[in-house]
C-alpha beads as a LAMMPS data file, in Angstrom:
LAMMPS data file: protein, C-alpha beads

150 atoms
149 bonds

1 atom types
1 bond types

-500.0 500.0 xlo xhi
-500.0 500.0 ylo yhi
-500.0 500.0 zlo zhi

Masses

1 110.0

Atoms # bond

1 1 1 379.838 231.955 16.430
2 1 1 377.637 233.378 13.306
3 1 1 378.789 230.381 11.402
4 1 1 378.041 227.571 13.706
5 1 1 374.476 229.172 14.171
6 1 1 373.978 228.768 10.412
7 1 1 375.555 225.346 10.248
8 1 1 373.323 224.239 13.495
9 1 1 370.494 225.510 11.900
10 1 1 371.064 223.413 8.628
11 1 1 371.616 220.210 10.453
12 1 1 368.452 220.738 12.505
13 1 1 366.799 221.696 8.671
14 1 1 368.086 218.507 7.422
15 1 1 366.888 216.440 10.303
16 1 1 363.387 217.944 10.252
17 1 1 362.958 217.312 6.526
18 1 1 361.138 214.130 5.949
19 1 1 363.163 211.781 3.693
20 1 1 360.359 210.959 1.753
21 1 1 359.608 214.347 0.867
22 1 1 362.942 213.885 -1.541
23 1 1 363.586 217.625 -0.656
24 1 1 366.740 219.220 0.474
25 1 1 367.024 222.837 1.974
26 1 1 369.475 224.953 -0.333
27 1 1 368.863 228.606 1.157
28 1 1 370.999 231.347 0.109
29 1 1 373.757 231.623 2.772
30 1 1 374.057 235.293 2.603
31 1 1 370.262 235.808 3.509
32 1 1 371.135 233.251 6.298
33 1 1 374.331 235.382 7.454
34 1 1 371.865 238.449 7.779
35 1 1 369.339 237.292 9.568
36 1 1 371.782 235.587 12.129
37 1 1 373.813 239.008 12.558
38 1 1 370.647 240.315 13.208
39 1 1 369.712 237.547 15.571
40 1 1 372.963 238.227 17.629
41 1 1 372.255 241.838 17.696
42 1 1 369.049 241.480 18.973
43 1 1 370.986 239.339 21.747
44 1 1 368.666 235.952 21.287
45 1 1 369.730 233.011 23.309
46 1 1 371.908 230.404 21.003
47 1 1 369.590 227.472 21.012
48 1 1 366.518 229.689 20.267
49 1 1 368.334 231.849 17.648
50 1 1 368.873 228.178 15.730
51 1 1 365.245 227.622 16.049
52 1 1 364.313 231.121 14.684
53 1 1 366.904 230.978 11.743
54 1 1 365.471 227.603 11.134
55 1 1 361.833 229.324 10.683
56 1 1 363.320 232.004 8.744
57 1 1 364.807 229.819 6.467
58 1 1 361.600 227.610 5.824
59 1 1 359.676 230.660 4.915
60 1 1 362.703 231.992 2.457
61 1 1 362.555 228.280 0.771
62 1 1 358.896 228.320 0.731
63 1 1 358.852 231.668 -0.951
64 1 1 361.352 231.070 -3.350
65 1 1 359.885 227.759 -4.390
66 1 1 356.478 229.469 -4.875
67 1 1 358.039 232.476 -6.523
68 1 1 359.879 230.110 -9.254
69 1 1 356.500 228.634 -10.137
70 1 1 355.106 229.425 -13.712
71 1 1 352.601 227.931 -15.405
72 1 1 354.808 226.889 -18.567
73 1 1 356.921 225.395 -16.349
74 1 1 357.304 221.674 -16.466
75 1 1 358.253 221.446 -12.735
76 1 1 355.155 223.462 -11.626
77 1 1 353.730 220.799 -9.732
78 1 1 357.118 219.955 -7.647
79 1 1 357.669 223.883 -6.900
80 1 1 354.364 224.394 -5.503
81 1 1 354.356 221.029 -3.603
82 1 1 358.158 221.782 -2.127
83 1 1 356.928 225.498 -1.511
84 1 1 353.998 224.363 0.607
85 1 1 356.269 221.455 2.163
86 1 1 358.326 224.291 3.446
87 1 1 355.497 226.529 4.552
88 1 1 353.791 223.368 6.625
89 1 1 357.165 222.371 8.162
90 1 1 357.485 226.213 9.120
91 1 1 354.193 225.670 11.481
92 1 1 355.164 222.424 12.560
93 1 1 358.391 223.660 13.782
94 1 1 357.202 226.656 15.235
95 1 1 354.828 224.584 17.018
96 1 1 357.603 222.412 18.517
97 1 1 359.625 225.426 19.384
98 1 1 356.759 227.183 21.155
99 1 1 356.956 230.352 18.667
100 1 1 353.425 230.546 17.677
101 1 1 353.809 234.192 18.893
102 1 1 355.658 234.464 15.577
103 1 1 353.465 232.708 13.420
104 1 1 350.736 234.895 14.287
105 1 1 352.785 237.882 13.898
106 1 1 353.732 237.025 10.326
107 1 1 350.373 235.244 9.286
108 1 1 349.113 238.597 8.061
109 1 1 352.222 239.587 6.322
110 1 1 352.414 236.140 4.535
111 1 1 349.042 236.318 3.484
112 1 1 349.521 239.470 1.848
113 1 1 352.776 238.282 0.556
114 1 1 350.975 235.454 -1.191
115 1 1 348.212 237.501 -2.479
116 1 1 350.642 239.835 -4.279
117 1 1 352.244 236.995 -5.699
118 1 1 349.330 235.535 -7.223
119 1 1 348.487 239.045 -8.568
120 1 1 351.952 239.092 -9.946
121 1 1 353.335 241.758 -7.723
122 1 1 356.327 241.548 -5.997
123 1 1 356.602 241.517 -2.122
124 1 1 356.008 244.348 -0.177
125 1 1 359.047 243.931 2.289
126 1 1 361.938 241.511 2.996
127 1 1 361.624 238.778 5.015
128 1 1 364.590 240.082 7.090
129 1 1 362.694 243.475 7.762
130 1 1 359.946 241.819 9.065
131 1 1 361.534 239.445 11.358
132 1 1 363.622 242.408 12.719
133 1 1 360.029 244.198 13.728
134 1 1 359.165 241.091 15.567
135 1 1 362.031 240.884 17.701
136 1 1 361.626 244.596 18.345
137 1 1 358.099 244.335 19.047
138 1 1 358.622 241.337 21.252
139 1 1 361.578 243.190 23.227
140 1 1 359.159 246.286 23.383
141 1 1 356.597 243.802 24.900
142 1 1 358.729 242.392 27.473
143 1 1 360.049 245.551 28.941
144 1 1 358.835 245.888 32.300
145 1 1 355.811 248.661 32.068
146 1 1 356.333 251.762 34.283
147 1 1 354.050 252.284 36.775
148 1 1 351.077 255.101 35.989
149 1 1 350.092 257.084 38.836
150 1 1 346.406 256.970 39.535

Bonds

1 1 1 2
2 1 2 3
3 1 3 4
4 1 4 5
5 1 5 6
6 1 6 7
7 1 7 8
8 1 8 9
9 1 9 10
10 1 10 11
11 1 11 12
12 1 12 13
13 1 13 14
14 1 14 15
15 1 15 16
16 1 16 17
17 1 17 18
18 1 18 19
19 1 19 20
20 1 20 21
21 1 21 22
22 1 22 23
23 1 23 24
24 1 24 25
25 1 25 26
26 1 26 27
27 1 27 28
28 1 28 29
29 1 29 30
30 1 30 31
31 1 31 32
32 1 32 33
33 1 33 34
34 1 34 35
35 1 35 36
36 1 36 37
37 1 37 38
38 1 38 39
39 1 39 40
40 1 40 41
41 1 41 42
42 1 42 43
43 1 43 44
44 1 44 45
45 1 45 46
46 1 46 47
47 1 47 48
48 1 48 49
49 1 49 50
50 1 50 51
51 1 51 52
52 1 52 53
53 1 53 54
54 1 54 55
55 1 55 56
56 1 56 57
57 1 57 58
58 1 58 59
59 1 59 60
60 1 60 61
61 1 61 62
62 1 62 63
63 1 63 64
64 1 64 65
65 1 65 66
66 1 66 67
67 1 67 68
68 1 68 69
69 1 69 70
70 1 70 71
71 1 71 72
72 1 72 73
73 1 73 74
74 1 74 75
75 1 75 76
76 1 76 77
77 1 77 78
78 1 78 79
79 1 79 80
80 1 80 81
81 1 81 82
82 1 82 83
83 1 83 84
84 1 84 85
85 1 85 86
86 1 86 87
87 1 87 88
88 1 88 89
89 1 89 90
90 1 90 91
91 1 91 92
92 1 92 93
93 1 93 94
94 1 94 95
95 1 95 96
96 1 96 97
97 1 97 98
98 1 98 99
99 1 99 100
100 1 100 101
101 1 101 102
102 1 102 103
103 1 103 104
104 1 104 105
105 1 105 106
106 1 106 107
107 1 107 108
108 1 108 109
109 1 109 110
110 1 110 111
111 1 111 112
112 1 112 113
113 1 113 114
114 1 114 115
115 1 115 116
116 1 116 117
117 1 117 118
118 1 118 119
119 1 119 120
120 1 120 121
121 1 121 122
122 1 122 123
123 1 123 124
124 1 124 125
125 1 125 126
126 1 126 127
127 1 127 128
128 1 128 129
129 1 129 130
130 1 130 131
131 1 131 132
132 1 132 133
133 1 133 134
134 1 134 135
135 1 135 136
136 1 136 137
137 1 137 138
138 1 138 139
139 1 139 140
140 1 140 141
141 1 141 142
142 1 142 143
143 1 143 144
144 1 144 145
145 1 145 146
146 1 146 147
147 1 147 148
148 1 148 149
149 1 149 150
């Protein structure tokens, strides 16, 4: 099932990428496998897991493109544009999937990452950890509140 989840996610991403952008999503499969396992452990429905894994993948791809950019690189502009494209596609798909709470949750983390990157510092924590924290936050928020005595 995990392999199918990853395959369905990659198909979704290929379909979502505009051909005129001339960009191919090429994620690290080990990261996708780790994220897919995390989604299964958290008992996320299959269709939502595909969507969340796609969003996770886009953020990973954006970050990797931006991380590989350096001023001496002849492909600097292309790497920045590719990273920005993946970042904007993440927002577009999150809106389409109804995952704006995820965007709100991740926004401060992403901002911190990009500031640290601009300063030449490593990211504070892996994206998988932040996604796990989001899923736990979401589950805790969905849990019925215990009635308090007045």
